[in-house]
C-alpha positions as CSV (number, residue, x, y, z in Angstrom):
1,M,179.4,88.9,188.7
2,K,179.1,90.8,192.0
3,H,176.3,92.9,190.6
4,K,174.3,89.8,189.7
5,I,174.8,88.3,193.1
6,F,173.8,91.5,194.7
7,A,170.6,91.8,192.6
8,L,169.7,88.2,193.3
9,G,170.0,88.8,197.0
10,V,167.9,92.0,196.9
11,T,165.2,90.1,195.0
12,L,165.1,87.3,197.6
13,I,164.9,89.7,200.4
14,C,162.0,91.5,198.8
15,M,160.2,88.2,198.2
16,L,160.6,87.1,201.8
17,G,159.4,90.5,202.9
18,L,156.3,90.3,200.8
19,S,155.6,86.8,202.2
20,A,155.9,88.0,205.7
21,C,153.6,90.9,205.1
22,G,151.0,88.7,203.6
23,D,150.7,86.5,206.7
24,N,150.3,89.1,209.6
25,I,147.4,87.4,211.4
26,Q,148.0,87.2,215.2
27,Y,146.1,84.5,217.0
28,N,144.4,84.7,220.4
29,T,144.7,88.5,220.5
30,V,142.8,91.5,219.1
31,A,145.7,93.9,219.6
32,G,146.0,96.5,216.9
33,S,142.4,96.0,215.7
34,R,139.2,97.9,216.3
35,Y,138.1,95.5,219.0
36,D,138.6,96.3,222.7
37,E,141.0,93.9,224.3
38,S,139.4,94.1,227.7
39,V,136.0,93.0,226.2
40,F,137.1,90.5,223.6
41,S,139.4,88.4,225.6
42,K,139.8,84.6,225.5
43,D,137.7,84.2,228.7
44,G,135.0,86.4,227.4
45,L,134.9,84.7,224.0
46,M,134.9,81.3,225.7
47,G,131.9,82.3,227.7
48,Y,130.1,83.5,224.6
49,A,130.8,80.1,222.9
50,Q,129.4,78.3,225.9
51,T,126.3,80.5,225.8
52,I,125.7,79.7,222.1
53,E,126.2,75.9,222.6
54,D,124.7,75.4,226.1
55,Q,122.1,78.0,226.6
56,Y,120.9,78.4,223.0
57,F,121.4,75.2,221.0
58,E,121.0,72.6,223.7
59,T,118.0,74.4,225.3
60,M,116.3,74.7,222.0
61,Y,117.0,71.0,221.3
62,L,115.5,69.9,224.6
63,Q,112.4,72.1,223.9
64,G,111.8,70.1,220.7
65,I,112.9,72.9,218.3
66,T,113.9,71.6,214.9
67,P,115.0,73.4,211.7
68,D,111.5,72.8,210.3
69,N,109.6,74.5,213.2
70,F,112.4,77.0,214.1
71,Q,110.6,79.9,212.3
72,D,107.2,79.2,213.8
73,K,108.5,78.9,217.4
74,L,111.4,81.3,217.5
75,E,110.9,84.0,214.9
76,D,110.0,86.6,217.5
77,S,112.9,85.6,219.7
78,F,115.5,87.2,217.5
79,D,115.7,90.5,215.6
80,E,116.0,90.6,211.9
81,N,119.8,91.0,212.0
82,T,120.5,87.8,214.1
83,Y,117.6,85.5,213.1
84,D,119.3,84.1,210.0
85,V,122.6,83.8,211.8
86,F,121.2,81.7,214.7
87,F,119.0,79.6,212.3
88,A,122.0,78.7,210.2
89,G,124.1,77.8,213.2
90,Y,121.4,75.8,214.9
91,K,120.7,73.8,211.7
92,N,124.4,72.9,211.5
93,W,124.5,71.9,215.2
94,Y,121.2,70.0,214.9
95,D,122.5,68.0,211.9
96,A,125.8,67.3,213.6
97,I,124.6,66.4,217.2
98,N,124.5,62.6,216.6
99,E,128.0,62.6,215.3
100,I,129.2,64.8,218.1
101,G,127.7,62.2,220.5
102,F,125.7,62.2,223.7
103,N,124.1,59.5,225.9
104,S,120.6,60.9,226.5
105,T,118.7,64.1,226.6
106,E,118.8,64.0,230.4
107,T,122.6,64.2,230.3
108,L,123.0,66.4,227.2
109,A,124.4,69.3,229.1
110,E,127.2,67.2,230.6
111,D,127.8,65.1,227.4
112,I,128.5,68.0,225.0
113,S,130.6,71.0,226.0
114,V,133.0,73.6,224.6
115,K,136.6,72.7,225.5
116,D,138.9,75.3,224.0
117,L,139.0,78.0,221.3
118,T,141.2,80.0,219.0
119,Y,140.4,83.5,217.9
120,Y,141.9,86.1,215.5
121,V,141.1,89.1,213.5
122,N,141.0,88.3,209.8
123,K,142.2,90.4,206.9
124,D,138.8,92.0,206.6
125,G,139.0,93.2,210.2
126,A,136.4,90.8,211.5
127,L,136.8,88.8,214.7
128,M,136.7,85.1,214.1
129,V,136.4,82.4,216.8
130,D,136.9,78.7,216.4
131,A,135.7,76.8,219.5
132,I,136.2,73.1,219.9
133,I,133.1,71.1,220.9
134,E,133.5,67.6,222.3
135,G,130.8,64.9,222.8
136,T,130.5,61.6,224.6
137,G,130.5,58.1,223.2
138,N,132.7,55.5,221.4
139,N,132.0,57.1,217.9
140,A,132.0,60.7,219.1
141,H,133.6,63.3,217.0
142,T,134.8,66.7,217.8
143,A,133.4,69.7,216.0
144,I,134.3,73.3,215.4
145,L,131.9,76.0,216.5
146,E,132.8,79.0,214.4
147,Y,131.4,82.4,215.0
148,S,132.1,86.0,214.2
149,L,131.3,89.1,216.2
150,D,131.1,92.8,215.3
151,R,132.5,95.5,217.6
152,K,129.2,95.5,219.6
153,G,129.4,91.8,220.3
154,V,126.5,90.9,217.9
155,P,127.1,87.6,216.0
156,T,127.4,87.9,212.2
157,L,128.2,84.3,211.6
158,I,127.6,80.9,213.4
159,S,128.4,77.5,212.0
160,V,129.2,74.0,213.2
161,N,131.4,71.6,211.3
162,V,132.2,68.1,212.4
163,N,135.9,67.0,212.3
164,H,136.0,63.7,210.3
165,S,139.0,61.4,210.0
166,T,140.8,61.0,206.7
167,G,139.3,57.5,206.2
168,E,135.8,58.9,206.8
169,K,136.4,61.7,204.3
170,L,137.6,59.2,201.7
171,R,134.6,56.9,202.3
172,S,132.2,59.8,202.0
173,A,133.9,61.0,198.8
174,G,133.7,57.5,197.4
175,L,130.0,57.2,198.2
176,N,129.3,60.5,196.7
177,T,131.2,59.5,193.5
178,L,129.3,56.2,193.3
179,L,126.0,57.9,193.8
180,G,126.8,60.5,191.2
181,M,127.9,57.9,188.7
182,G,124.9,55.7,189.5
183,M,122.5,58.5,188.9
184,A,124.3,59.4,185.6
185,F,124.1,55.9,184.3
186,T,120.5,55.5,185.4
187,V,119.5,58.6,183.4
188,L,121.4,57.4,180.4
189,I,119.7,54.0,180.5
190,I,116.3,55.7,180.8
191,I,117.1,57.9,177.8
192,A,118.2,54.8,175.8
193,L,115.0,53.0,176.6
194,V,112.9,56.0,175.6
195,I,114.8,56.3,172.3
196,S,114.4,52.6,171.6
197,L,110.6,53.0,171.9
198,F,110.4,55.7,169.3
199,P,109.8,53.3,166.3
200,L,107.0,51.6,168.2
201,I,105.5,55.0,169.1
202,N,105.7,56.0,165.4
203,K,104.0,52.9,164.3
204,M,101.2,53.4,166.8
205,T,100.6,57.0,165.9
206,E,101.1,57.1,162.2
207,K,98.0,56.7,160.0
208,K,97.6,53.7,157.8
209,T,98.1,54.7,154.2
210,E,95.2,53.7,152.0
211,T,96.0,51.8,148.8
212,N,94.7,52.9,145.4
213,K,92.4,49.8,145.4
214,E,90.8,50.9,148.7
215,I,90.4,54.5,147.5
216,T,88.8,53.3,144.3
217,Q,86.5,51.0,146.2
218,K,85.4,53.8,148.5
219,S,84.8,56.1,145.5
220,M,82.7,53.4,143.8
221,D,80.7,52.7,146.9
222,T,80.0,56.4,147.4
223,V,79.0,56.9,143.8
224,T,76.8,53.8,143.8
225,S,75.0,55.0,146.9
226,Q,74.5,58.4,145.3
227,I,73.1,56.8,142.2
228,A,70.7,54.7,144.2
229,E,69.5,57.8,146.1
230,K,69.3,59.9,142.9
231,E,67.6,57.3,140.8
232,E,64.3,57.7,142.5
233,E,64.5,61.5,142.6
234,L,65.7,62.1,139.0
235,S,62.9,62.6,136.6
236,D,65.0,63.0,133.6
237,D,67.5,60.6,132.0
238,T,69.8,63.5,131.3
239,E,70.4,64.1,135.0
240,L,71.0,60.4,135.6
241,V,73.4,60.3,132.7
242,A,75.4,63.2,134.1
243,V,75.7,61.5,137.5
244,I,76.8,58.2,136.0
245,S,79.3,60.0,133.7
246,A,80.8,61.8,136.7
247,A,81.1,58.5,138.5
248,I,82.9,56.9,135.5
249,A,85.2,59.9,135.2
250,A,86.1,59.6,138.9
251,Y,86.9,56.0,138.5
252,E,89.0,56.6,135.4
253,A,90.9,59.3,137.2
254,S,91.7,57.0,140.2
255,Q,93.2,54.5,137.8
256,G,95.4,57.1,136.2
257,N,93.5,57.4,133.0
258,T,92.9,60.9,131.7
259,G,91.3,60.1,128.3
260,D,87.7,60.0,127.4
261,G,87.4,56.2,127.2
262,F,83.7,56.0,128.2
263,V,80.6,57.8,126.9
264,V,77.2,57.3,128.4
265,R,74.6,57.3,125.6
266,S,71.6,55.9,127.3
267,V,70.4,54.5,130.7
268,R,67.9,51.7,131.2
269,K,66.8,49.9,134.4
270,V,67.3,46.1,134.1
271,G,66.4,44.9,137.5
272,K,68.4,44.3,140.8
273,A,71.6,43.5,139.0
274,S,73.2,46.2,136.9
275,N,75.6,45.7,134.1
276,W,77.7,48.6,132.9
277,K,77.9,48.6,129.1
278,R,80.8,50.2,127.4
279,A,79.8,52.0,124.2
């Protein structure tokens, strides 16, 4: 029994030790990392956050810079390593500025400011800074300006995320759900309407099947016209007999008769009306 209790105690101690080792991040210090404590201090990082928010983002906003014209106006202002970082950060800030809140462009610098920050070195050895941005107004929200620096102080990440209340998050999630379901049902209704139109489309596109009577009538009309044309050209009764015989055979075949029911023995012109005589 004692051995079991001892083994259980050792197991618990090991588990607690592993848990402690897994969470060794120290906040508001870079001690023990590759970053110089004298350079990457809280005051220095606060100044850098204010530079990003005040001197970069607010100045660009007042100059009429938008995410759409950012590349045209500022592509040459950044090197290839920092252009994408500042563009992504400014786009986040530009989209969030109305929620952060400010009174007017004339008072923008006083209305929006960086209040505090927290920094730490993550498990990958990168310095991460979370600075709090506050705005002005009844519906103003705070936002987190998150940025990361390498050992030379070059930013590798800049983003701005507005802090929403739980009610706002639930409302936004509900709207997104309704929009998603609405789009899904709309697509299903459209598909159902298209499927219901298939029979009508088939009726409009399919060819009308000719009846045997219509086929026979067409054959007889064709043969009659051929006989009328040939009658003046044929100089011999034998040729005329052959044409008429072929016409009769075609008619018989269209009626499903395969026997030799008709034999043309002679042909004589009797005037405008013609009577076919069966011999």
